[in-house]
Each structure stands twice: as C-alpha cells, then as structure tokens.
N, C-alpha and C positions, 0 to 999 in steps of 0.2 A: 504611420497609425497603421497597424494591422486591418486588413480586410477579413473582420470574422465572418461573414457568408461567404465568402470564396469563390465566387462562381468563377469559373473557368472556362476558356473559350468553348470548350468541349461539350459545355452545358447551354450552349446559346442557341443550337439549333442542330440537325442532321441527327443521324441515326441515335449519338450517343446521348443524344439529349431528350430522343421520343417519350413521351409520359409513356406508361404502360397504362392499359385500357383496364376496367373493371373487371373482366373476365380476367387478368393477369395476377389480380389482387386476390391474396392468399383469404382476404374476408370475406372473398365471394360468395366462398363455396356457404358462409353462416347466412347469407343476408342475399344472393342474387338468383339462387335455383328457385324451382317450382314448387318444391315439395312444402310437406306439412313442418317441418323444421324451419326453414326459412321462413314462412309465413308468422309461427311462434317468435323468432328471433327480431322479424320486422315488429311486431305487435307490441314487444316487451321494449323495444326500443323507443315505441312511440308512449309506453309508460313512462320511459326516460324523462319526456318531455321533449324530444328530437324530433324533429320536422323530417320526412324523408330526404329533401331538398340539401340536409345538413350534413347527412353521412352516406346514402347510398351511392354506389360508385366512387367513393373517396377512400385514400387511404385514411386507413385505421392507424392508430400512433397510441401506442400503450407509454404512458409516463409512470415510470415506475420511483415511487418519491420514498425515503425511508426519511422522511419529518418526522419528529418526536418530540412532546414537549420535554422530554427526559435528554434528549441530546442535542447541547450546544451547539455541538458543530453544524447542525441542521437545522435549527430552529427555525431559520428562515426560508428554508426550501418549501414549507407552505405557500407563501408568496412568489417565489422563483416559478412556480409550477403554474402557477398563472399566466406569468411572462412567456413560458413554452407553449401555451396554449396557445396563445394571442399571435406567436409564427405559425403553429401549426393551420389554424383556420386561416393565415393570412396565404398562406403556401397553397391552400385548398383541402388541405387533410382535415381528418376528425379525431379530436384526440380526447383519450379517456384516460383521467390519471388513477393509478392503482397504487394503495396504499401498502408497502412492505416492510419488512423487519427493520428496524434501526438498530443500528450495534454504534453504541455508544461509550468508546473509550475511557470516560471517564467513570461512567456508573455500572457498566456490567461486569458482573462477577461472576467464576474466577477470571475471563477475561474474554472478550468478545472473539477472540481467534478460536475458542470453541465453537463459535457460531457461525462464523465463516461461511463453513460450507451449509449451514442451513439454510440462509439468504442465497447462494449459488443455488441449492436446489428451489428453492421457493421462486427466484427467479427464470430458471428455464421451465420449470412446469406450468406457470401462470403464463408464458409467452407461447407457451406453445399449446396449451387448452382453451386460450381465448380468440376470439376474431380479429388477431392483430397483424398487420404488416411491416409493422415497423417500430422501435421502443428507444425512447428518451430515459436514460439512465440517469438518476438522481444522486450525489454520494458524496463522499470526501473523507468523512472518519476513517482512520485508518484501513478497516476491515472491507469498509463497505464497497471501497472501489475495486478491488482483485473480485469479491464474491457476487459484484454486479454485473461485472466484464467475462470472468468466470461461467455464470449461466447463460447469458446471452451469445457468450461465444458456443455454447452447446449446443443451442437452436437455432443458430444462424441465419439470424433475420439481418435486414440492414436496423444499425443503431446507430446513435449518439452519446454521447458521456456528457452530461453537465456536472463541474466540480461544484463544491460547495462553495470553496475559496475560504482563503485564509482569513482570520479575524485581524483586527487592528493590531497595532503596537501596544502594549504594555508599558504604565508610566508607574513609577514609583519615587517620589521625590526629584533629584535630577538625572534619574537613570531611566532608560529605553528597556524595558523587559521583553524577553521573550518568552512564549508560554513552555511550558516544559522546564526547559533547559533553565531558566533563575530559580525555579521552583526548586529544583535539585541542590543548586548552588546557594540559595540562601536557607535551605532547611538544614543545610551542614552548616552554615554561618551559626544557626539558631543553636544545632548541637556541640557547637565548638565555643559557644559564650559569645561569639561578635555581636549579636542583636539579640534582641526579646520578643516578647510578646507584643508588645505596643508595635513594634516594627513591623511582626509577622500580619497585625490584623490589617495593618496598614497594604501590607503585600497581597491580602487576601482580596482587595478590593481594586487592585491596579494590574496584578497580573492578566486578566482576562477582560477585555473590555466591550466584547462586543457578538456577536453570531460569528460563528465560521471557524475552520477547525486550526490548529498549531499554527503561529504565523513563522516559525524557526523550519529551517529545514529538517521537519520531523518525518515520519513514516506518513502523514495526510498529504504533504505536499510533495514527498518524494514520489509517493504513488499516481498521484494527479498530474504531475509532472510526466511520469512513466506513461500515462494514460494520452496524455498529448503527446508525448513522442511518440507512441503507438501509431497515432493518426486518426484515435476516434473521438476528438474533442474538436471543436472551431478553433483556430490559430489565438492563439494566447490567452485561452481560457484558463490554465489550470493557476496561473497568478492572480487573477483578479481579486483583490478584497473583497469578502463578502458582502460588506455593507455599501459596496460602490454600486453607482446607478450605472456604469459598466457593466457587472453581474447581472444586472437587470435585461442590460441590453443582449449579451451573450447569450441568457437563456432564451431570448427571444431567437436570436439568431440561431440557434440549436434547434429550435421548431420548425424554423425555415428548410433547415437543412435536411432533417429527417423526412419530409415528404419527397425532397427532389432525390433523395437516396434511396428511396420506395419505388420512385418514379425510373430510375435509372438499375434497379435491380442491383445494388451497390451492397453487397452483404459483409457481414462481420470478417467472412472468410477471406474477402477479398482485400481486408486491410491488415488482418493478423497473420502476416506471414513472417516465415522465416528472420526475413531483413529487417522487418519491424520489430521483432525482439529484440534481435541484437542491437538496434537502435536505442531502444529504451534501455539494456542494460548500458549501454555508453552514457545514455544520459545520465541516470543514476548515479555512476561512477563519478561523471564531468562534474555533479552537483555537489559530492561528498554527503551523497544522499542514506537515506535509513538502512541498516542489515536487513530491517526487517523483508525490504524490497525483492531480495533475494528469493526468499522463502514463495512470495507471494507471485512473481515474474514467472518461477518455475511452474506454479502451478496454472497461472493464466494460458501459459504457452501451453502445457500439456492438455488444457481444454480445446484449442487450438489446434491440433495435432502436432504440434511442435517440440521437439526435445530440446530442453535449456538443461543445462548441468551446472556444477558449481565451477568446472574447469572453464565453462564458458565465461563465467566472471571473471576468473583469475586471469584468464588470457587477455579481456579485453582491459581489466586496468591496467593491464601494466603498458598499456599505450595509450591510455588516455589520461591528461591532466585535468586536475581538481579545478575550475575556471569560478566556480560561484561561491563568493566570500558572503557567505550566509550562516549564523549560527546553528546548530553547535559545530560544525566542520569547520567553517570558516570564521573570521574573531568578530565579527563587527555588525552586521548587516542582518537584515530581516525580509521578509517576502513582500512587504509594500515597496521597499528601496530595491527589489530585483525586480519586481513588476514594471516599475517606471522606468529601469533601468533598460529595458528591454524583455522582459520577461524570457518565457522559455524560446520564443522566435530567435531571440536576440542571443543567447547562451548557443542555441544551434547553429547558431551562423558563423558562432565560431570555430565550429567542429565539423564541417562541413564535409571535409576530405577525411572523415570519418564515419560517415553514414552514408546509408543507401538512399541516393537522393532522387531515384527512378520509381517508389514505389508510390501506389496510393495512399489517399487520405479520404477522409469523409469530405473534406471542403475542396482538395484539387485532385488532377488525375496524378500530379507528381509532387514528393515534397520538395523538389527544387523549384516547382512555381509558386508553391506557400511560402518558400524563403527568400524567395526572389524582392529585393529592395530592401531587407529588414535590416535596420541597425541596431549599436548598442551606445546608448546614452552615457554610462556613467562606467571607465574602466575598472574604476577599485570593486563595483559590485560582481560586473561581471570580467574578470578578468581577461586579457589579452595573453595568447599562447607563450609568450616570451617572460609573462609575468606572473605565474600559476600560483594559487594557493597551496597547490604539492603538484609534485612532479606527475605522480600515479594516481590512479582513481582511489574513492575514499574507502574502500573495503578491500580486506583482503582474505583471501579463503588457504585457510590451513588444514595440513595432513600431518600424521604419525599416531604411533599406538595408542594412542589418547583419544582419537578422533579419524579411526579407519575411513570413515565416510564424509568427514570433513569437517569443518568448523571456521565459524568468520570472526573478523576482529575490525570493527571502525578506528583504523589507527592513526587517522586524520584527527580522530577529535581525543587523542591517547597521549600522557606525557612521555616525549620521545625515549626519555630512557628506561622506559618499562618494556619497549619495544622489542629487547635483548632481554631475558630475565632468568634466572634460576633460583628459585626459592621454596620452602618448606609448605607443602599443603597444610591447612587448617579444612576441614571436611564437615559439613553440613547437611546431613539427609532429608529435612523438612524445612522449607522458609521461615515457618511459623517460628519452630526453634531456633533457628537463625536469628529471627528478630530480638528474640528474649534473650539468648546468649551472646549474641556478636561483642558487648561490652565486656564479659565476663574474664576479669584480668589472668584466671588460670589456663585459659585457652593460648596466654604467651604470643599474641598477633602481633607480629611487627611491620615494618613498613615495607619489610623482604618477604612476608610471606604470602603465599598464593592461598586466596580466600575461593573453595570450590564449593559449589551447591549443585546437587544431583537430585533426582526423582521430581525434575522442573519442566521437563520434557513434553513432546504433544500428548503422552499417554500420562504422564507421571505426575503433569502439572496440577491435574488436567487442563489439555489446552493450550502446554506452551507459555503461561502468564510471561508478565514483561519482570522477571524478578532477576536479570541475569545485571543491572548493575548493584551487585550486593554494596551494602553501607558499610565507610570505613567507621572503624569504632571511634569512639568519643576521645580518647585519650591521647588517639593518633590526628585526628582531626585538629586538636587543641594542639599539637604539637606543628602544626602547619602541614600536615600530608593531605594532599587531595586526590590521589591517586593513588591505585595499588593494582597488581594484576590479579584479575579474578574470573573464574573458568566455571560453565555453568550447560547444562543443555537447555535453559531457558532462551527468550527473547529477551530485549531490553527498549525503551521506546526508542524512538527515532530522534527525539528531542534530548535523550539523555549522552553522555559522553563518559570518557576514563577506557582503561587499558581492559576492557572486560571481552572474552573470549565466549562467544556465543553459537547456539545451535549443533554443538555438540554432538555426532551422530556415530552412530547409533546411539538412542538417548540411553541413561542408565536405567530406566525401568524396565526396560527390554533385555536387560543384562548386558550393554554397553560396556566399553572400556572403564567408564567413569566410575560403574560400579563398583571398579575393584579398587579407587584408590583409598587409601588411609592416611590418616593426620599422620605428619612427619615424613610423607614420602616426599622426594625431589621432583618436582615439574622445571623444565623447559620451555619456556617460548623463545622462537625466531623468527620475527616478524621478516624479516628480509630474506630467510629462509624457507619461509612458509611453513615453518615445522612448531607442532606440538606434542614434546613427548612425558611420558611419565619415565622418570629414571628407574624403573624398576626392570630387573630381568625378568626373560620370558617364563622360565620357570615357576617363579615366584608368581606370576599371575596366573598361569594356569593351576598351580594350586588354589590361590585366593578364587578362581571361576568355578573349579568342582566344588566349593563351599557356598558359592553365592546361589541363593533361593530367591524365585520371583515373588514380589510383592502381592497382594490380592489388588484385583480389579477394584478400578475407584466405581463402577457404575455395575449394579444388577439389573437396573430397566431403564426403560425412555429414552429419550435422545441419545443422553451419554453413555447408555449400551451400544446404541449402534456408530457414534462415534468411537467407542472404544475398540468394537469389532472392527471397523474400515479405515481409519486415519493412519494415512503413511508418517514416514519420517522426515524430518526436516531437509534433507538432501535431496527429497524429490516433491517439495512442495507441500506438505501436510492437506493433501486432497483427500478424501474418499477412495477406495480403491474400484468401487463399482462405477465411481462416476468418473474416475481420471480412465479408465481402461476405452479402447478404441470399440466402434460398434453403432450400428443406427439405431434411432428411435423416430418409428412412423409418427405422421404427422395424425391428430385424432380425424374419424370421421362426422361429418356435420350435418348430415342430410337426415 
C-alpha cells in the first residue's frame, strides 16, 4: 500500500520540520499588518463568514478547480474539492476554492490547445494577486495538467497537483472498451460496413460510463503520470479511478500535504528540476504515452527554467523500454488494471536505474524514499524489463528536409510494415475539405499513398487541433486496410493509433517545408533512421518557395489575435513568447 501522506523522517521534527511563523507567510501582508488595507481585508473576511481563529496566522491555500458542468473529465471535482478542504483544515490551514477555466477536450472548439496558455495565465495571475501561501491544482483532462503547472511554476509557490483520475472501463456486449481508442476502431468498422446504427447506439452508452478522463494511456493519463513522475502529486495519485473512494482519500491527503509544504517553504522550483523533467520524459516514453506530452513537457520545463528539447526525448527513447501494457500502445489493459497492478510507483520501481532518485518530491525528501518497498502485482500489466512491450520508448523524433525542426511519431501504435515506407503524397490544405473529399475516387488513394494535411499547426489550425489521425478512405477500410502513413503539422489524440507523423515543424502556415509538398511527390519515412524526407531536389523546392504566399491571419482581434502574435512552434512547446521568456515579476503590494 502506498503511503499517500508521505511523512518523511525529516518532517517529524528538527529544523527541516519547523513550521513557518505567521510573519513568514505570504498572506501576512494582506491580513497581519497594522494598516487600513489589512483592516479592510480582515473585515471582508468576516463578511465571508469566517472567524479570526479560522484563518489568521494560518497558511492560506488556494484550491484551483477546473470543475464544469460541460467537462465530463472533471465533473466530480466539485466534490473532490471538499475533500481537499478537509485535509487543509485538518492540517491547520485555511482553504479557499477558486474556479478557473475548464478545458474540455470533448466539447471545446476548435481545440482546448488554443486555450491552454489562457488557463496558464489565469493560474499565474490568480496565485500572484491574491493572499495565497500555497496551491492545490485540480485538473486532468489533457490541457489542464500542463496549463495549471505552467502557471504555478511561473509564480513558484508550494503546490500539489490533484489528478482528476481515469473513468471506469467501458463495456459493450462481451468487450471491455477503452475511451477514444475503441471509438476510432468502431467508427472505422461502421464506415467499412461491419457494424450498423444499432451497434453504434449501444456503443454510445457503453464507451464512457463514469466521470473521469480517458482510461487508456491517452494524453490525460500520460500527463497526470508525468506530473506524478515530476513529484508534484502524492504517491500513486495519477491512476486512481475517478469514482474510487481512494480518489477522495487522495484529495484529502493532498490537502494535508500542501499545508506542510508551506510550512517547510518547499516551492515548486525545489521540485521541478532538470532531473525531474528528465525522469518525466523517461516515464512518458516507458509508458508508451501520448505524443502530446512532448509539446507539454517542453512548455512546462521552460516555465521552470529548464531547457528541454526534442533531442532529449529521442535520446531517452533509445534507452528506456515500454513496460506499460496499456492501450493504445499496449494491446490489452486499461488504467484501472494499471492502478491495481501497482500504478506509477510500481512502474517506476522497474526503471530505478534510469531515474534520479535523490531529488525531492512533494511527499518525500527523495524519490528513493518514496519508492522504497513499492511492488508490482501483475507482470503482464507492468512488464518486467526482460519482457517489455517494446524495446525502445514509444515515441520517435524524426528529422529531414520535410521537418527541419523535428516531427514525432508514436511508432509502437503503428503497423510495423509502415515504419519504413515510400509512397506518393495526396495533399490536403484544409481539414474540412479533406473530410468532404477523402472518399473521392478521383484522388486515386491506395494503401501506399502518404496522406498529407497542412495548415493545421499552432497558427494554422488554429491551435494545432487533433486532426493528425487522418481518416482512411472507405474503400480501403472495406478492403481491410486499417493503417496508412499520414503526415501533418497537427496533433492527434493520445488515445489514437496509426502511422501518423505529427507536429511537423516549422508548420506549413508559416512557410515550413510542408507548405511546399504537392500531390504526387514521393515521401520517405524511415523510423529506424529517424528520417522523414520529401524526395524533391533542393532547386525545385526553392522554386516552389519563391512562389509561396503567406495565408491571411486567422484572427483580427481578441484572444485569438494575442495567440496568433505570441504562439511558438511545436518543437519549443507552443507557449506564448512573452510568457516563456525569462524575467522576474514582482509580488503585488497589499498594504
């Protein structure tokens, strides 16, 4: 059993465990001085119904809650916030819940990736501008985890992350369903004429059975696992099913932890080190996790002052095996199976030689202590090193004249025969046009065709939507073709699969080489060689470049205009340039 409270010996007494006095608390300048403003702040807190004994001199803990009625991944977080408060009160802190932007992967269009940086800004400015000593960050749906941690890292207060947790496994007839992954599979079955409307209606009700994020090793599970690997959650938090009573207990334990972190003045900068990010990369690759984690971890590292690059991912991928037999990279299990097999602590216990064990976490003085005595309970779910799911990490970084700044492919989720492939391109400039025309026989698409989608990157998307798993034409599905080489500057869902080359940088919308591809050009993919090449000579490419004209801007005003002006490319994390750059921001004067 994992001890989620994580009381390390250093916390039981002595200098390391000495509580901070009220004058050391950041909130003291709001509440504890003699001036008119402090009088007003105390009076307004009485207006909220609180006694002086409930908050004066106590650590003020902000609970940032991404709950929303339209976010099924987070719909239970309203209740979990009460458990966090319970823990904070029990530890002698003063909890205050703040509603922040919800980023619902299911409903927000064109993509919540467009708004990740908005939540990061909201998190940063809220924590800086209010009387807050520490924070509990509540998220889990794909973009909420990096957004909350990016913003909190920029403020650098003590913080604990509470993952939303995976939903229960889906069920249909005699099959266990994985959200996202089986949606793609059965939608293709319907297009191939293998199932009909009756079966699809049943699947609608069986695919997603409870609150919580996708229970495959999609982007949500990958990034909450990365957060745990970074050391910003209590041990074992990332895989607890959303509706399990253990999830409630984990939330309460997080409330207990944050108060102790404030008293010890253990800030996020103490946790989010270069070693921690390398361990998070190792974890993501060893889990066979989502390609989206590449973008988000680079952005998160940048906010923590750590330089992380695509080359770091490729370097680590060559030395870490995939040990998590969880769909879609694995072939069988889902996150509840992973949790009861030992969860992330069990997984990490199998790669300790690849980790930096002497770094701190929110619960222990070292990761080594945190993993002491951890066990794996099912060797088929979390494989031993001698029997991996794959010999190398689940994501490969590609280079070549088509992607001079890099591209990625989740090669363990592709059909092996496509990992070295040469074929003629069929190019689409617009996703909606592609949807309307993909089945047009005049396009001449065969199983050897390389499907290319452009103008779907950070600026072109806009927001770099999950368009990268281009649909296979109906006539090929009916022939039994279930994978093809597909290339785009978009992303794809972490629950998805296939030989999809993604995040091509620079994107076509800003004149990257993808903008120069023409239908009929030959493209060569070679994953083993980490190569993606357009087989067109340099002189012809230069001629095409001279003819290329930039498309009009997507936005003329509002947040979209700010986004368009400041967004960086995929290889550098898609952060806003003015947020990613180094520099100090002073705390507000509250007197």
